[in-house]
C-alpha positions in Angstrom: 90.0 134.7 -100.2 89.0 138.4 -100.7 90.8 139.4 -97.5 93.9 137.4 -98.6 94.2 139.7 -101.6 93.7 143.0 -99.7 96.8 145.1 -99.6 97.7 147.0 -96.5 100.8 148.5 -94.9 101.9 150.4 -91.9 105.2 152.3 -91.8 106.2 153.7 -88.4 108.8 154.5 -85.8 109.1 153.6 -82.1 110.7 156.3 -79.9 112.6 153.6 -77.9 114.3 152.3 -81.0 116.1 155.4 -82.3 117.5 155.1 -85.8 115.2 152.3 -86.8 112.1 152.4 -89.1 109.5 149.7 -88.9 107.1 148.2 -91.5 104.3 145.6 -91.7 102.8 145.0 -95.1 100.8 142.6 -97.3 101.2 143.4 -101.0 99.6 141.6 -104.0 99.8 144.0 -106.9 102.3 146.4 -105.5 105.4 147.1 -107.6 108.4 148.9 -106.1 110.4 150.9 -108.7 114.2 150.9 -108.6 115.2 152.8 -105.5 117.6 152.9 -102.5 117.4 153.2 -98.7 119.6 155.2 -96.4 119.1 152.4 -93.8 119.6 148.7 -94.0 116.6 146.6 -95.1 115.8 143.5 -93.0 112.5 142.1 -94.4 111.2 138.9 -92.8 108.8 137.1 -95.2 105.8 135.5 -93.4 103.8 134.4 -96.4 104.1 134.3 -100.2 107.1 135.3 -102.2 108.8 138.6 -102.9 110.9 139.1 -106.0 113.4 141.9 -106.1 116.0 142.9 -108.6 119.3 143.3 -106.8 122.8 143.3 -108.4 122.8 141.4 -111.7 119.5 139.6 -111.4 116.2 138.8 -109.6 116.2 137.5 -106.1 113.4 135.4 -104.6 112.5 135.5 -100.9 109.8 133.1 -99.7 108.2 132.4 -96.4 110.8 131.8 -93.7 113.5 133.8 -95.5 114.8 137.3 -95.3 115.4 139.9 -98.0 118.5 141.9 -97.0 119.6 145.1 -98.7 122.5 147.3 -97.7 122.2 151.1 -97.6 122.3 152.9 -100.9 121.9 149.7 -102.9 119.5 150.0 -105.9 116.7 147.4 -105.9 113.1 146.8 -106.9 110.2 144.7 -105.4 107.1 142.8 -106.6 105.1 139.7 -105.9 106.5 136.4 -107.0 103.2 134.5 -106.6 99.6 135.5 -107.4 98.7 135.8 -103.7 101.5 138.3 -103.1 103.6 138.4 -100.0 103.3 139.4 -96.3 106.2 140.5 -94.3 107.5 142.6 -91.4 110.7 144.7 -91.8 113.1 146.7 -89.7 115.3 149.4 -91.2 118.2 150.0 -88.8 120.5 152.9 -89.7 124.2 152.2 -90.6 125.2 153.7 -87.2 122.9 151.2 -85.3 124.3 148.2 -87.2 127.9 149.4 -86.9 127.5 149.7 -83.1 126.0 146.2 -82.8 128.7 144.8 -85.0 131.5 146.4 -83.0 130.2 144.9 -79.8 129.2 141.4 -81.0 131.3 140.5 -84.1 134.8 140.6 -85.3 133.9 142.5 -88.5 136.1 145.4 -89.4 135.2 148.4 -91.5 131.6 149.2 -92.4 129.5 146.0 -91.8 126.9 144.8 -94.2 125.2 141.7 -95.6 127.0 139.4 -98.0 124.0 138.0 -99.9 120.6 139.5 -100.4 118.5 136.5 -99.4 118.9 134.3 -96.3 116.7 131.3 -95.5 116.4 131.5 -91.7 113.0 131.1 -90.1 114.6 131.6 -86.7 115.5 135.3 -87.5 112.2 135.8 -89.3 110.5 135.1 -86.0 112.8 137.5 -84.2 112.0 140.3 -86.6 108.2 139.8 -86.2 108.6 139.7 -82.4 110.5 143.0 -82.5 107.5 144.6 -84.3 105.1 143.0 -81.8 107.1 144.3 -78.9 106.9 147.9 -80.2 103.1 147.5 -80.5 103.0 146.5 -76.8 105.3 149.3 -75.7 107.8 146.7 -74.5 111.0 148.7 -75.0 113.3 146.2 -73.3 112.1 143.3 -75.5 112.1 145.4 -78.7 115.7 146.6 -78.2 117.0 143.2 -77.0 115.4 141.2 -79.9 116.5 143.7 -82.5 120.1 143.5 -81.3 120.0 139.7 -81.3 118.5 139.6 -84.8 121.1 141.9 -86.2 123.9 140.0 -84.5 122.7 136.7 -85.8 122.4 138.0 -89.4 125.9 139.5 -89.3 127.4 136.3 -88.0 125.5 134.1 -90.6 125.7 136.5 -93.5 127.9 139.4 -92.6 130.8 141.1 -94.4 132.6 144.4 -94.8 131.1 146.8 -97.3 133.5 148.1 -99.9 134.5 151.8 -99.7 133.0 154.0 -102.3 136.0 155.9 -103.5 135.7 158.3 -106.4 138.7 157.3 -108.4 137.8 157.2 -112.1 137.0 160.2 -114.2 133.5 158.8 -114.8 132.9 158.4 -111.0 134.1 162.0 -110.4 131.8 163.2 -113.2 128.8 161.4 -111.7 129.6 162.8 -108.3 129.6 166.3 -109.6 126.3 165.7 -111.4 124.8 164.3 -108.2 125.8 167.4 -106.3 124.1 169.7 -108.8 120.9 167.6 -108.7 120.9 167.7 -104.9 121.4 171.5 -104.9 118.8 172.2 -107.6 116.4 169.4 -106.7 113.2 171.5 -107.1 114.2 172.8 -110.5 116.8 170.5 -112.1 118.4 171.1 -115.5 117.8 168.8 -118.5 120.4 166.1 -119.1 121.8 168.1 -122.0 122.2 171.3 -119.9 123.6 169.4 -117.0 126.2 167.7 -119.3 127.1 171.0 -120.8 127.6 172.6 -117.4 130.0 169.7 -116.5 131.8 169.9 -119.8 130.7 166.5 -121.3 128.1 164.9 -123.5 124.7 163.7 -122.4 125.3 160.1 -123.2 128.7 160.1 -121.5 127.1 161.6 -118.4 124.3 159.1 -118.5 126.7 156.2 -118.7 128.9 157.5 -116.0 126.0 158.2 -113.6 124.4 154.8 -114.2 127.7 153.0 -113.7 128.4 154.8 -110.4 124.9 154.9 -108.8 123.1 152.0 -110.4 120.4 154.1 -112.0 120.1 157.0 -114.5 120.0 160.6 -113.2 116.2 161.0 -113.5 115.5 157.8 -111.5 118.1 158.8 -108.9 116.5 162.3 -108.6 113.0 160.8 -108.0 114.5 158.6 -105.3 116.3 161.6 -103.7 113.1 163.7 -103.8 111.2 161.0 -101.9 114.0 160.8 -99.3 113.9 164.5 -98.7 110.1 164.5 -98.6 110.3 161.8 -95.9 112.5 164.1 -93.8 110.1 167.0 -94.3 107.1 164.9 -93.4 109.0 163.7 -90.3 109.5 167.4 -89.3 105.8 168.1 -89.7 105.6 169.6 -93.1 102.2 169.0 -94.8 102.4 166.6 -97.8 101.2 169.2 -100.3 104.0 171.6 -99.2 106.6 168.8 -99.1 105.7 167.9 -102.7 106.4 171.4 -104.0 109.5 171.8 -101.9 111.3 168.8 -103.4 110.1 169.5 -106.9 107.0 167.4 -107.5 104.2 169.2 -109.4 101.6 168.6 -106.7 100.6 166.2 -103.9 99.2 163.5 -106.2 102.6 163.5 -108.0 104.3 162.9 -104.7 101.8 160.3 -103.7 102.4 158.2 -106.7 106.2 158.1 -106.4 106.2 158.0 -102.6 104.0 154.9 -102.6 106.1 153.2 -105.2 109.2 153.6 -103.1 108.2 153.7 -99.4 105.2 151.4 -99.8 102.6 153.7 -98.2 101.1 157.1 -99.2 102.8 160.2 -97.6 99.7 161.0 -95.6 99.6 157.6 -94.0 103.3 157.7 -93.4 103.1 161.0 -91.6 100.0 160.0 -89.5 101.7 156.9 -88.2 104.7 158.9 -87.0 102.5 161.6 -85.4 100.4 158.9 -83.7 103.5 157.3 -82.2 104.8 160.6 -81.0 101.4 161.6 -79.5 101.0 158.3 -77.8 104.0 158.7 -75.6 105.1 155.9 -73.3 102.7 153.0 -72.7 100.7 150.6 -74.8 100.8 151.1 -78.6 98.0 149.2 -80.3 98.3 148.2 -83.9 95.7 149.2 -86.4 92.6 147.0 -86.8 93.8 145.8 -90.2 96.6 144.0 -88.6 94.7 142.3 -85.7 94.0 139.1 -87.6 97.7 138.5 -88.6 98.9 139.4 -85.1 96.4 137.0 -83.5 97.5 134.3 -85.9 101.2 134.8 -85.1 100.4 135.1 -81.4 98.9 131.6 -81.4 102.4 130.3 -82.0 104.7 132.6 -80.0 104.6 134.9 -77.1 106.2 138.3 -77.4 109.1 137.2 -75.2 109.9 134.4 -77.6 108.8 131.5 -75.5 106.7 128.7 -77.1 103.0 128.3 -76.6 101.7 124.9 -75.9 102.0 122.7 -79.0 104.8 124.7 -80.5 108.0 123.6 -78.6 110.4 124.8 -81.3 110.1 128.6 -80.6 113.6 129.9 -79.7 114.6 131.5 -76.5 116.3 134.8 -77.2 119.2 135.2 -74.8 122.7 136.3 -75.4 124.0 135.3 -78.9 126.3 132.4 -78.9 129.5 132.2 -80.9 127.6 130.6 -83.8 125.2 133.5 -84.0 122.3 131.7 -82.4 120.8 133.1 -79.2 121.5 130.8 -76.3 119.0 129.2 -73.8 121.1 130.2 -70.9 119.8 132.1 -67.8 119.6 135.8 -68.2 117.5 135.7 -71.3 114.8 138.4 -71.8 112.1 135.8 -71.0 113.2 135.4 -67.5 
């Protein structure tokens, strides 16, 4: 039982899947503050329940379902049951998803997900097999399974994202405020000073910003600082220096906000990326904390998606059919 309540997370990239971030995590007490992602979130729940505020209310994603969040969409995250939740996630960039949609769907415009929760154990298995394939250095399987998973999700739950056009006076005001905060991220003005610079009142600015971006300016600024810190860490900047560069007072200040948005501390985040880059081609072995979960999943499915004895329902991941389900035809990755 003690191990069941132990939190752990790994956030990494795989060089053979450019434009995609990867995550495995078990959280029990973790609470994600309101934040956004530049990429899509495709989180496959293996155990427990995650609750996340999205749109007008809370969404519940249990085992066998997926939590789906479009880019730049404010949301939170927390456990929905005492034992927390375990999941694997892929974060494909808008460009990656758009390229897959153009080839495999009839969607026009910027593709996205229509609803934030989808009950689909089939795709949940696909996502976890993508992660396992990256661990094993199986680039062909990882790339294939990712494309099949995204195609299936778009066909089952896809739509066209609305264009974000700055039309109203309030939206234009919010956009100007955002530009100032981006430019002066390390030393931002107070709300009163920012409003005065823009020729409006503090509460008018606060209301316009929240209506446009789904969060008040100070929350958006913290989110933006963490995003920029991630890019600095990816480029090799030390966490302490990254913290000061983006406007946090010190590394512990960055650690606190980074963990509440990304899910892992900045040092762990950077080490995982460095480890992947240093490993080069070949076998990538997951950290010891994940061995038990991976062994448990492996008892049911092989990396190529074929069923082990006693589990005949595992899907074969071939070319997606018109319904969005991978076919069992010849030419599948398992052959």
